[in-house]
C-alpha positions in Angstrom: 43.3 -84.0 -10.8 41.0 -81.5 -12.5 39.9 -82.4 -16.0 41.5 -80.2 -18.7 38.8 -78.0 -20.3 38.1 -78.8 -23.9 39.0 -76.0 -26.3 36.1 -73.9 -27.5 35.3 -74.5 -31.1 34.7 -71.4 -33.1 33.0 -71.9 -36.4 34.9 -70.4 -39.3 31.6 -69.2 -40.8 30.9 -66.9 -37.8 34.4 -66.1 -36.6 35.2 -62.3 -36.9 37.4 -61.5 -39.8 40.0 -59.0 -38.7 40.3 -57.5 -42.2 36.5 -57.2 -42.6 36.2 -55.7 -39.1 38.8 -53.0 -39.9 37.1 -52.2 -43.2 33.7 -51.8 -41.6 35.2 -49.7 -38.7 36.6 -47.3 -41.2 33.4 -47.3 -43.2 31.2 -46.5 -40.1 33.7 -43.8 -39.0 33.6 -42.3 -42.5 29.8 -42.1 -42.3 30.0 -40.1 -39.0 32.7 -37.9 -40.5 30.6 -37.3 -43.6 27.6 -36.4 -41.5 29.7 -33.7 -39.8 31.0 -32.4 -43.1 27.4 -32.1 -44.4 26.3 -30.3 -41.2 29.2 -27.9 -41.5 28.5 -27.1 -45.2 24.8 -26.5 -44.6 25.1 -24.5 -41.4 24.8 -20.7 -41.0 25.9 -20.3 -37.4 29.6 -19.4 -36.7 29.4 -21.8 -33.8 29.2 -24.6 -36.4 30.8 -23.1 -39.4 33.9 -21.7 -37.8 34.2 -23.0 -34.2 33.1 -26.5 -35.3 31.2 -27.0 -32.1 29.2 -30.0 -33.3 29.4 -33.8 -33.2 27.9 -36.7 -35.2 27.5 -40.4 -34.4 26.0 -43.6 -35.7 24.0 -46.0 -33.5 22.6 -49.5 -33.9 18.8 -50.2 -33.8 19.0 -50.8 -30.0 20.5 -47.3 -29.5 24.1 -48.5 -28.8 26.9 -46.3 -30.2 28.6 -47.9 -33.3 30.7 -45.1 -34.6 31.7 -41.6 -33.4 33.0 -38.9 -35.5 36.3 -37.2 -34.7 34.4 -34.3 -33.1 33.7 -32.9 -29.6 34.5 -35.5 -26.9 32.1 -33.9 -24.4 29.3 -34.3 -26.9 30.1 -37.8 -27.9 30.4 -39.1 -24.4 26.9 -38.1 -23.5 25.1 -38.5 -26.8 24.3 -42.2 -26.4 22.3 -41.4 -23.3 20.2 -38.9 -25.3 19.5 -41.5 -28.0 18.5 -44.1 -25.3 16.2 -41.6 -23.6 14.6 -40.7 -26.9 13.9 -44.4 -27.8 12.7 -45.2 -24.2 10.2 -42.3 -24.2 9.1 -42.2 -27.9 9.7 -45.8 -29.1 10.9 -46.6 -32.6 10.9 -43.8 -35.0 9.0 -43.8 -38.3 10.5 -42.7 -41.7 10.8 -38.9 -41.7 10.8 -38.5 -37.9 13.4 -36.2 -36.3 13.7 -36.1 -32.5 15.0 -32.9 -30.8 16.4 -33.0 -27.2 18.7 -30.9 -25.1 17.7 -32.0 -21.5 20.8 -32.5 -19.4 18.8 -35.1 -17.4 18.4 -37.1 -20.6 22.0 -37.1 -21.8 22.3 -33.4 -22.7 25.3 -31.3 -21.9 24.5 -27.6 -21.4 21.2 -26.4 -22.9 22.6 -24.7 -26.0 23.8 -28.1 -27.2 20.8 -29.4 -29.1 20.7 -33.0 -30.3 18.8 -34.2 -33.4 18.1 -37.9 -33.9 16.6 -39.8 -36.9 16.4 -43.4 -38.1 17.8 -45.0 -41.2 15.5 -47.5 -42.9 15.7 -50.2 -45.5 12.4 -51.9 -46.6 10.6 -50.5 -43.5 13.2 -52.0 -41.2 15.4 -49.7 -39.0 19.0 -50.3 -39.8 20.5 -47.6 -37.6 20.0 -44.3 -35.8 22.0 -41.2 -36.6 22.4 -38.2 -34.3 24.1 -34.8 -34.4 24.7 -32.4 -31.5 25.5 -28.7 -32.2 25.9 -25.6 -30.1 23.3 -22.9 -30.7 24.0 -19.2 -29.9 20.9 -18.7 -27.7 18.3 -20.8 -26.1 16.7 -18.2 -23.8 17.6 -18.1 -20.2 18.3 -15.2 -17.8 21.2 -13.8 -19.9 22.5 -14.2 -23.4 25.1 -16.8 -24.1 25.8 -20.2 -22.7 27.2 -19.5 -19.2 24.6 -17.6 -17.2 25.1 -17.1 -13.5 22.1 -19.3 -12.8 21.1 -21.1 -9.5 18.7 -23.5 -11.2 18.3 -25.0 -14.6 15.2 -23.0 -15.4 17.3 -19.8 -15.5 19.6 -21.3 -18.2 17.2 -21.5 -21.0 14.5 -23.7 -22.6 14.7 -27.3 -21.7 13.6 -29.7 -24.4 12.7 -33.4 -23.6 12.8 -35.9 -26.4 10.1 -34.6 -28.8 9.5 -35.0 -32.6 10.5 -31.9 -34.4 9.5 -33.6 -37.6 6.9 -36.3 -37.9 6.9 -38.3 -41.2 8.9 -35.5 -42.8 6.5 -32.7 -41.7 7.8 -30.0 -39.4 6.0 -29.7 -36.1 5.1 -26.0 -36.6 3.7 -25.6 -33.1 6.9 -26.9 -31.5 9.0 -24.8 -33.9 7.2 -21.6 -33.0 7.5 -22.4 -29.3 11.3 -22.8 -29.6 11.6 -19.6 -31.6 9.4 -17.7 -29.0 12.0 -18.6 -26.3 15.1 -17.2 -28.0 16.1 -13.6 -28.2 16.7 -13.2 -31.9 14.2 -15.5 -33.7 14.4 -13.4 -36.9 18.1 -14.2 -37.1 17.1 -17.9 -37.3 16.2 -17.0 -40.8 19.7 -18.4 -41.3 18.2 -21.8 -40.9 16.0 -21.1 -43.9 19.1 -19.9 -45.8 20.8 -23.2 -45.1 17.9 -25.0 -46.6 17.4 -22.7 -49.6 21.2 -22.4 -50.4 21.3 -26.2 -50.8 18.7 -26.2 -53.6 19.8 -27.4 -57.0 18.5 -26.0 -60.3 14.9 -27.2 -60.9 14.3 -28.2 -57.3 10.9 -27.7 -55.7 10.8 -26.2 -52.2 7.4 -27.1 -50.6 6.4 -25.3 -47.4 3.3 -26.7 -45.7 1.1 -24.2 -43.7 3.2 -21.4 -45.1 1.0 -18.9 -43.2 2.9 -19.9 -40.0 6.1 -18.3 -41.3 6.8 -15.1 -39.3 7.1 -11.8 -41.2 10.9 -11.8 -40.8 11.2 -15.1 -42.6 8.7 -14.1 -45.2 10.9 -11.0 -46.0 13.9 -13.3 -46.3 12.1 -15.1 -49.1 11.3 -11.9 -51.1 14.6 -11.7 -53.1 14.7 -15.5 -53.3 11.4 -15.5 -55.2 12.1 -12.5 -57.3 15.8 -12.6 -58.1 17.0 -16.0 -56.9 19.0 -14.3 -54.2 18.8 -14.4 -50.4 20.1 -11.8 -48.0 21.1 -12.6 -44.4 21.9 -9.9 -41.9 24.9 -10.5 -39.6 25.0 -8.6 -36.4 22.8 -5.6 -35.3 23.0 -1.9 -35.3 25.8 0.0 -37.1 28.0 -3.1 -37.2 25.4 -5.1 -39.1 26.3 -6.4 -42.5 24.5 -8.3 -45.2 25.5 -11.5 -46.9 24.1 -12.2 -50.3 23.7 -15.8 -51.6 23.0 -16.5 -55.2 20.4 -19.3 -55.8 19.7 -21.5 -58.8 16.3 -21.3 -60.4 13.8 -23.2 -58.2 10.1 -23.4 -57.6 8.5 -22.4 -54.3 5.1 -24.0 -53.4 3.3 -23.0 -50.3 0.2 -24.7 -48.9 -2.2 -22.9 -46.6 -5.8 -22.9 -45.4 -5.4 -19.3 -44.1 -4.3 -17.3 -47.1 -5.4 -14.1 -45.3 -2.6 -14.5 -42.7 0.1 -14.1 -45.4 1.4 -10.5 -45.7 0.2 -8.8 -48.9 3.8 -8.4 -50.3 4.5 -12.0 -49.7 1.3 -13.2 -51.3 1.8 -10.9 -54.3 5.1 -12.6 -55.1 3.5 -15.9 -55.9 2.8 -16.2 -59.7 -0.2 -18.5 -59.4 -2.7 -19.2 -56.6 -4.8 -22.4 -56.9 -7.6 -23.6 -54.7 -7.4 -27.3 -54.1 -10.5 -29.5 -53.8 -11.0 -32.3 -51.3 -9.9 -35.8 -52.3 -12.6 -38.1 -53.7 -13.4 -41.5 -52.1 -11.5 -43.4 -54.9 -8.3 -41.5 -54.4 -8.6 -41.7 -50.6 -9.1 -45.4 -50.8 -5.8 -45.7 -52.7 -4.1 -43.6 -50.1 -5.4 -45.7 -47.3 -4.2 -48.9 -49.0 -0.7 -47.4 -49.5 -0.5 -46.2 -45.9 -1.6 -49.7 -44.7 1.1 -51.2 -46.8 3.8 -48.9 -45.3 2.5 -49.7 -41.8 2.5 -53.5 -42.6 -1.2 -53.7 -41.9 -3.2 -56.3 -43.9 -6.4 -54.5 -45.0 -9.3 -55.5 -47.3 -10.5 -53.3 -50.2 -13.9 -52.7 -48.7 -12.2 -51.6 -45.4 -10.2 -49.1 -47.4 -13.4 -47.8 -49.1 -15.1 -47.4 -45.7 -12.3 -45.5 -44.2 -12.1 -43.3 -47.3 -15.8 -42.4 -47.1 -15.5 -41.4 -43.4 -12.3 -39.2 -43.9 -14.0 -36.0 -45.1 -11.9 -35.9 -48.2 -8.7 -35.4 -46.1 -5.7 -37.8 -46.2 -4.5 -36.7 -42.8 -7.9 -37.8 -41.3 -7.8 -41.1 -43.3 -4.3 -41.9 -42.0 -5.3 -41.1 -38.4 -8.4 -43.3 -38.5 -6.3 -46.1 -40.1 -3.9 -46.1 -37.2 -6.7 -46.2 -34.7 -8.5 -49.0 -36.5 -5.2 -50.9 -36.7 -4.9 -50.6 -32.9 -8.4 -52.2 -32.5 -7.5 -54.9 -35.0 -4.3 -55.8 -33.1 -5.9 -55.7 -29.6 -9.2 -57.3 -30.3 -8.6 -59.3 -33.5 -5.9 -61.0 -35.5 -4.4 -57.8 -36.8 -6.2 -57.8 -40.1 -8.4 -54.8 -40.9 -11.7 -55.9 -42.5 -14.9 -54.1 -43.0 -16.5 -55.3 -39.8 -13.4 -54.3 -37.9 -13.6 -50.8 -39.4 -17.3 -50.4 -38.6 -16.8 -51.6 -35.0 -13.8 -49.5 -34.3 -15.3 -46.3 -35.8 -18.5 -46.9 -33.8 -16.5 -47.1 -30.6 -14.6 -44.0 -31.6 -18.0 -42.3 -32.2 -17.2 -41.4 -35.8 -20.5 -41.3 -37.8 -21.1 -42.0 -41.5 -20.1 -38.5 -42.4 -16.8 -38.8 -40.6 -17.8 -36.5 -37.8 -16.9 -37.3 -34.2 -18.7 -36.1 -31.1 -16.7 -32.9 -30.9 -17.3 -32.1 -34.5 -21.1 -32.5 -34.1 -21.1 -30.4 -30.9 -19.2 -27.7 -32.7 -21.7 -27.6 -35.6 -24.7 -27.7 -33.3 -23.3 -24.7 -31.4 -22.9 -22.8 -34.7 -26.5 -23.6 -35.7 -28.0 -22.7 -32.3 -26.2 -19.4 -32.2 
């Protein structure tokens, strides 16, 4: 006679609480619903504003779906595969990173449905991933619209693998220009700018890095915003075109550029003050390196911070790049701590000299001198 199996003991401390589970289920669902409501409020496209062709979802740190909004089932069924593909190909995201993808072979639906993915952090730990998918009016292809008579995917439009549209909160301008170059009406995408500007509150500061990369059409959209706190967006083309006017609260626009000459004269003239910024000094750069190391969780000595600062040519971007490379050396060939000998050894192998110049920099300068 077979022995009767003993009952499985479930600890009351870890047993699921039906009430708590229901509360959290509704909480997570509400988060996804609120994401969708915010997307709809900020959007310009009728596909999102009126047709509501969008979806939002919440995922755990491993990329598994936790909560789906009451949105488009065709989006929600495939979105987890896009999140998994992004994490597999790009790894964990950093604060401020936003991944863009529409590739059907990586969980996409048709190409006009573009998915954006970002991470939610608490004390540098990833708590969750959030994703939204929305239908865009044009993504290139052989014919306008979303249903071309195509025989292969290359005729349907631009295909986007998982790529960072934003890195650490900074727009990838090269990728953005590439995407706009592959749609038929890039100037109409000034509506994206309108969505950003129209969400400003009184006293806000809108900062645009490398502002010279804005195309002339987008610059013209900003003219009335800078002068009269208004923004005009054209709907349609030809005789049927009409303008929508948005009133804006008083705000401050700051643009940063290293190529002021690429700004159109009317755009440049609308700025009330033009300042020329100097390079960072070693002391300030050392503080920036120390803070970046703290954000990355990298133990670093003060003299190592000073050494990286002196070789960064007065530029925080270079300092942060060198810090990441030195960190890699410290983790692979040491105990993970960044000390002065580690910095000196790593920069020597990277061929970065005492002035912060690498081999390519020195070659470039030599070419200028010789010619």
